[in-house]
GUBA-924329 format. One line per field, with one value per residue (C-alpha): residue number from 0; x, y, z; chain. Coordinates in nm, 2 decimals. Each point is the difference from the previous one (the first is absolute). Layout:
# residues N
resi [NUM,...]
px [X,...]
py [Y,...]
pz [Z,...]
chain [A,...]
This chain:
# residues 333
resi [0,1,2,3,4,5,6,7,8,9,10,11,12,13,14,15,16,17,18,19,20,21,22,23,24,25,26,27,28,29,30,31,32,33,34,35,36,37,38,39,40,41,42,43,44,45,46,47,48,49,50,51,52,53,54,55,56,57,58,59,60,61,62,63,64,65,66,67,68,69,70,71,72,73,74,75,76,77,78,79,80,81,82,83,84,85,86,87,88,89,90,91,92,93,94,95,96,97,98,99,100,101,102,103,104,105,106,107,108,109,110,111,112,113,114,115,116,117,118,119,120,121,122,123,124,125,126,127,128,129,130,131,132,133,134,135,136,137,138,139,140,141,142,143,144,145,146,147,148,149,150,151,152,153,154,155,156,157,158,159,160,161,162,163,164,165,166,167,168,169,170,171,172,173,174,175,176,177,178,179,180,181,182,183,184,185,186,187,188,189,190,191,192,193,194,195,196,197,198,199,200,201,202,203,204,205,206,207,208,209,210,211,212,213,214,215,216,217,218,219,220,221,222,223,224,225,226,227,228,229,230,231,232,233,234,235,236,237,238,239,240,241,242,243,244,245,246,247,248,249,250,251,252,253,254,255,256,257,258,259,260,261,262,263,264,265,266,267,268,269,270,271,272,273,274,275,276,277,278,279,280,281,282,283,284,285,286,287,288,289,290,291,292,293,294,295,296,297,298,299,300,301,302,303,304,305,306,307,308,309,310,311,312,313,314,315,316,317,318,319,320,321,322,323,324,325,326,327,328,329,330,331,332]
px [13.85,0.32,0.00,0.07,-0.30,-0.21,0.12,-0.07,-0.36,-0.07,0.13,-0.21,-0.31,0.08,-0.11,-0.34,-0.05,0.10,-0.26,-0.25,0.05,0.00,-0.29,-0.27,0.19,0.05,-0.36,-0.11,0.23,-0.09,-0.38,-0.02,0.31,0.12,-0.36,-0.13,0.31,-0.04,-0.37,0.06,0.28,-0.28,-0.25,0.27,-0.06,-0.36,-0.26,-0.19,-0.21,-0.07,-0.33,-0.01,0.30,0.31,0.07,-0.32,0.00,-0.23,0.29,0.18,0.36,0.22,0.34,0.29,-0.24,-0.01,0.38,0.04,-0.24,0.24,0.29,-0.08,-0.37,-0.05,-0.28,-0.09,0.10,0.36,0.00,-0.11,0.23,0.30,-0.09,-0.03,0.34,0.16,-0.16,0.11,0.35,0.03,-0.13,0.25,0.31,-0.09,-0.12,0.24,0.34,-0.15,-0.14,0.30,0.24,-0.24,-0.04,0.39,0.04,-0.25,0.15,0.34,-0.15,-0.18,0.26,0.14,-0.31,-0.32,-0.34,-0.18,0.16,-0.04,-0.35,-0.05,0.15,-0.17,-0.34,-0.13,0.08,-0.26,-0.27,-0.29,0.11,-0.36,-0.02,0.33,-0.12,-0.31,0.22,0.21,-0.27,-0.12,0.36,0.06,-0.36,-0.02,-0.09,0.18,0.30,0.28,-0.13,-0.07,0.36,0.13,-0.22,0.17,0.33,-0.17,-0.01,-0.32,-0.05,-0.07,-0.32,0.12,-0.29,-0.10,0.29,0.09,0.34,0.30,0.30,0.20,-0.26,-0.04,0.37,0.08,-0.34,-0.15,0.17,0.20,-0.21,0.21,-0.08,-0.37,-0.01,0.15,-0.14,0.11,-0.26,-0.28,0.15,0.21,0.35,-0.11,-0.26,0.29,0.24,-0.24,0.06,-0.24,-0.29,-0.02,-0.26,0.24,0.26,-0.23,-0.06,0.38,0.04,-0.26,0.15,0.36,-0.10,-0.21,0.24,0.34,-0.07,-0.04,0.32,0.18,-0.07,0.18,0.29,0.02,0.02,0.27,0.19,0.00,0.14,0.30,0.31,0.12,0.37,-0.04,-0.10,0.27,0.26,-0.11,0.04,0.33,0.11,-0.10,-0.33,-0.23,-0.39,-0.08,0.29,-0.11,-0.37,0.10,0.28,-0.10,-0.38,-0.17,0.18,-0.13,-0.37,0.01,-0.24,-0.24,0.02,-0.09,-0.31,-0.11,0.03,-0.18,-0.30,0.01,-0.03,-0.28,-0.20,0.03,-0.11,-0.30,-0.10,-0.39,-0.15,0.15,-0.11,-0.36,-0.04,0.18,-0.05,-0.17,0.25,-0.08,0.07,0.00,0.12,0.34,-0.02,-0.15,0.21,-0.02,-0.14,-0.28,-0.05,-0.05,-0.26,-0.18,-0.01,-0.12,-0.23,-0.14,0.02,-0.09,0.28,0.17,0.20,0.18,0.03,0.16,0.24,0.10,0.09,0.20,0.21,0.06,0.11,0.26,0.12,0.06,0.18,0.23,0.10,0.08,0.22,0.17,0.08,0.13,0.21,0.15,0.06,0.18,0.23,0.10,0.08]
py [6.08,0.15,0.13,0.35,0.04,-0.16,0.23,0.30,-0.13,-0.04,0.35,0.15,-0.15,0.12,0.36,-0.08,-0.26,0.25,0.25,-0.26,-0.07,0.37,0.09,-0.05,0.22,0.26,0.01,0.02,0.28,0.19,-0.05,0.09,0.24,0.17,0.04,0.17,0.23,0.11,0.06,0.21,0.20,0.08,0.11,0.23,0.21,0.02,0.16,-0.33,0.03,-0.37,-0.02,-0.20,-0.13,0.24,-0.15,0.14,0.33,0.15,0.04,0.34,-0.01,0.20,-0.04,0.10,0.21,-0.25,0.01,0.37,0.06,-0.19,0.23,0.33,0.10,0.20,-0.17,-0.27,-0.29,0.12,0.10,-0.35,-0.20,0.21,-0.05,-0.37,0.00,0.20,-0.25,-0.31,0.15,0.04,-0.36,-0.14,0.18,-0.12,-0.35,-0.14,0.09,-0.11,-0.33,-0.09,0.07,-0.18,-0.29,-0.04,0.04,-0.28,-0.22,0.03,-0.09,-0.31,-0.11,-0.24,-0.07,-0.21,-0.04,0.25,0.33,-0.06,-0.08,0.30,0.25,-0.13,-0.06,0.37,-0.03,-0.30,0.17,0.19,0.37,0.09,-0.18,0.16,0.35,-0.03,-0.11,0.28,0.24,-0.08,0.01,0.35,0.13,0.31,-0.23,-0.30,-0.19,0.22,0.30,-0.21,-0.10,0.35,0.12,-0.23,0.18,0.35,0.05,0.13,-0.20,0.17,0.01,-0.26,0.03,0.36,0.20,0.12,0.16,-0.15,-0.12,0.28,0.24,-0.14,0.01,0.36,0.17,0.24,0.02,0.30,0.24,-0.06,-0.37,0.07,0.28,-0.19,-0.32,-0.28,-0.23,0.16,-0.06,0.23,-0.06,-0.06,-0.26,-0.19,0.04,-0.03,-0.37,-0.30,0.02,-0.20,-0.22,-0.07,-0.10,-0.24,-0.16,0.00,-0.19,-0.26,-0.06,-0.03,-0.26,-0.20,0.01,-0.05,-0.37,-0.08,0.19,-0.17,-0.34,0.14,0.12,-0.32,-0.22,0.22,-0.02,-0.38,0.01,0.22,-0.24,-0.11,0.03,0.38,0.04,-0.22,0.18,0.34,-0.12,-0.15,0.35,0.15,0.17,0.11,-0.08,0.34,-0.03,-0.36,0.14,0.29,-0.14,-0.36,-0.05,0.30,-0.01,-0.34,0.11,0.28,-0.19,-0.08,0.36,0.12,-0.24,0.11,0.38,-0.06,-0.20,0.26,0.30,-0.18,-0.10,0.34,0.20,-0.24,0.02,-0.01,-0.25,0.16,0.35,-0.13,-0.17,0.23,0.37,0.02,0.27,0.21,0.20,0.32,-0.25,-0.05,-0.39,0.03,-0.20,-0.04,-0.33,0.09,0.33,-0.21,-0.22,0.29,0.20,-0.30,-0.18,0.29,0.30,-0.21,0.16,-0.32,0.19,0.21,-0.31,-0.20,0.29,0.02,-0.38,0.02,0.31,-0.22,-0.28,0.22,0.14,-0.37,-0.09,0.30,-0.03,-0.37,0.08,0.28,-0.24,-0.25,0.24,0.12,-0.35,-0.08,0.30,-0.10,-0.35]
pz [5.34,0.11,0.36,-0.10,-0.22,0.26,0.27,-0.22,-0.06,0.36,0.08,-0.28,0.13,0.38,-0.10,-0.11,0.28,0.26,-0.15,0.00,0.36,0.12,-0.23,0.27,0.24,-0.25,-0.09,0.34,0.08,-0.31,0.06,0.36,0.04,-0.32,-0.15,0.31,0.02,-0.36,0.07,0.30,-0.20,-0.25,0.27,0.14,-0.32,0.04,0.23,0.09,0.30,0.04,-0.18,-0.32,-0.18,-0.04,-0.33,-0.18,-0.19,0.27,0.25,-0.03,-0.10,0.22,-0.15,0.24,0.21,0.28,0.02,-0.04,0.29,0.22,-0.06,-0.16,0.09,0.31,0.19,0.24,-0.22,-0.03,0.38,0.11,-0.24,0.11,0.36,-0.06,-0.17,0.31,0.26,-0.21,-0.04,0.38,0.04,-0.25,0.14,0.35,-0.05,-0.27,0.20,0.34,-0.12,-0.20,0.30,0.23,-0.21,-0.06,0.38,0.09,-0.26,0.15,0.34,-0.11,-0.23,0.24,0.19,-0.10,0.12,0.21,-0.09,-0.38,0.04,0.23,-0.22,-0.32,0.15,-0.06,-0.36,-0.04,0.20,-0.21,-0.04,0.07,0.32,0.11,-0.11,0.22,0.30,-0.06,-0.03,0.35,0.14,-0.15,0.09,0.22,0.30,-0.12,0.15,-0.13,0.16,0.33,0.01,-0.06,0.27,0.24,-0.07,0.04,-0.37,-0.17,-0.31,-0.33,-0.17,-0.26,-0.27,0.08,-0.04,-0.35,0.08,-0.11,0.23,-0.12,0.08,0.34,0.08,-0.14,0.05,-0.25,-0.35,-0.13,-0.20,-0.32,0.01,0.01,-0.28,-0.27,-0.16,-0.24,-0.19,0.21,0.34,0.20,0.09,0.37,-0.12,-0.15,0.28,0.31,0.02,0.03,0.24,0.33,-0.17,-0.28,0.25,0.16,-0.35,-0.05,0.33,-0.11,-0.34,0.12,0.26,-0.24,-0.31,0.16,0.08,-0.38,-0.10,0.30,-0.18,-0.31,0.18,0.20,-0.33,-0.12,0.31,0.01,-0.36,0.10,-0.04,0.34,-0.12,-0.05,0.36,0.13,-0.23,0.14,0.35,-0.05,-0.14,0.33,-0.12,0.28,-0.01,-0.15,-0.26,-0.10,-0.02,-0.21,-0.25,-0.02,0.06,-0.13,-0.35,-0.02,0.09,-0.26,-0.24,0.28,0.13,-0.36,0.00,0.35,-0.08,-0.33,0.15,0.28,-0.24,-0.20,0.31,0.19,-0.33,-0.02,0.35,0.04,0.24,0.30,-0.11,-0.06,0.32,0.24,-0.13,-0.34,-0.08,0.32,0.20,-0.25,-0.28,0.18,-0.07,-0.34,-0.25,-0.39,0.02,0.23,-0.19,-0.32,0.17,0.14,-0.32,-0.20,0.23,0.22,-0.22,-0.31,-0.21,-0.14,-0.25,0.26,0.23,-0.28,-0.08,0.36,0.01,-0.33,0.14,0.32,-0.24,-0.17,0.33,0.11,-0.32,0.00,0.35,-0.05,-0.30,0.18,0.29,-0.23,-0.18,0.34,0.10,-0.32,0.04,0.33,-0.15]
chain [A,A,A,A,A,A,A,A,A,A,A,A,A,A,A,A,A,A,A,A,A,A,A,A,A,A,A,A,A,A,A,A,A,A,A,A,A,A,A,A,A,A,A,A,A,A,A,A,A,A,A,A,A,A,A,A,A,A,A,A,A,A,A,A,A,A,A,A,A,A,A,A,A,A,A,A,A,A,A,A,A,A,A,A,A,A,A,A,A,A,A,A,A,A,A,A,A,A,A,A,A,A,A,A,A,A,A,A,A,A,A,A,A,A,A,A,A,A,A,A,A,A,A,A,A,A,A,A,A,A,A,A,A,A,A,A,A,A,A,A,A,A,A,A,A,A,A,A,A,A,A,A,A,A,A,A,A,A,A,A,A,A,A,A,A,A,A,A,A,A,A,A,A,A,A,A,A,A,A,A,A,A,A,A,A,A,A,A,A,A,A,A,A,A,A,A,A,A,A,A,A,A,A,A,A,A,A,A,A,A,A,A,A,A,A,A,A,A,A,A,A,A,A,A,A,A,A,A,A,A,A,A,A,A,A,A,A,A,A,A,A,A,A,A,A,A,A,A,A,A,A,A,A,A,A,A,A,A,A,A,A,A,A,A,A,A,A,A,A,A,A,A,A,A,A,A,A,A,A,A,A,A,A,A,A,A,A,A,A,A,A,A,A,A,A,A,A,A,A,A,A,A,A,A,A,A,A,A,A,A,A,A,A,A,A,A,A,A,A,A,A,A,A,A,A,A,A,A,A,A,A,A,A]
């Protein structure tokens, strides 16, 4: 048989062989991931209370009512959902930039060093988030170690998990009247602008400390792939360390930075375990997040349709923000 015909025959069979090899993985992902997602999407259009099967005719069909209640209907459902969006937005806007900059800084510090520092910075990332949350809960208790240290310097520590006021409220005092009189999506302008609560700031501190090590490893791997010739050329041209970092190293880290920010956005919008362990959404719902609200609505209030609707709205928020970030990064390129 001529070599060309034999080669075409082998290439023709490669596609079928490839599908044969990936078929078990595709079946497992479809059965345990795609099918549950589709089932949850169907539940989001029903008023299932957890009793019986949601796929029988006895479950009332709600249509898009579970979704409209989150955005248009005046009531507790929209108020809680918008409160959770506000809280999570503050959480994202503080955690993602801080953890990204801190991870990059740690990677630059340990890039030329090995052993102890890499292990020390990465260790919080491999520790159970529930265990660390319990430790931080004791540290930030009213009579905990943080307030005890502040008392040594004559500073009266805050009531970390009891004060529902936001940081902006604590700094500027009572809000102007016009910010309280007007509302958007069921919350006053002051509710949107009053800042994260002290309890949310404690959770932010915990998350930044535990996640920076993971992203440090990503930046570290990217730094070690930066060509040495580029750095040497920059030094020969007289570039300072800051100029070398800004014009040589950071452009080489752009794909890694995009990955770190994307993973940070996804992780911060899905925050649940720290909220569940440390605050349960308190004080006064200032640490309530969409993920925890979805859990509480479905498994505590037994409104599985509304809980599933919240989770899919959260999914759309994550997808849209990721696409927006990718577009902005592409425009800078």
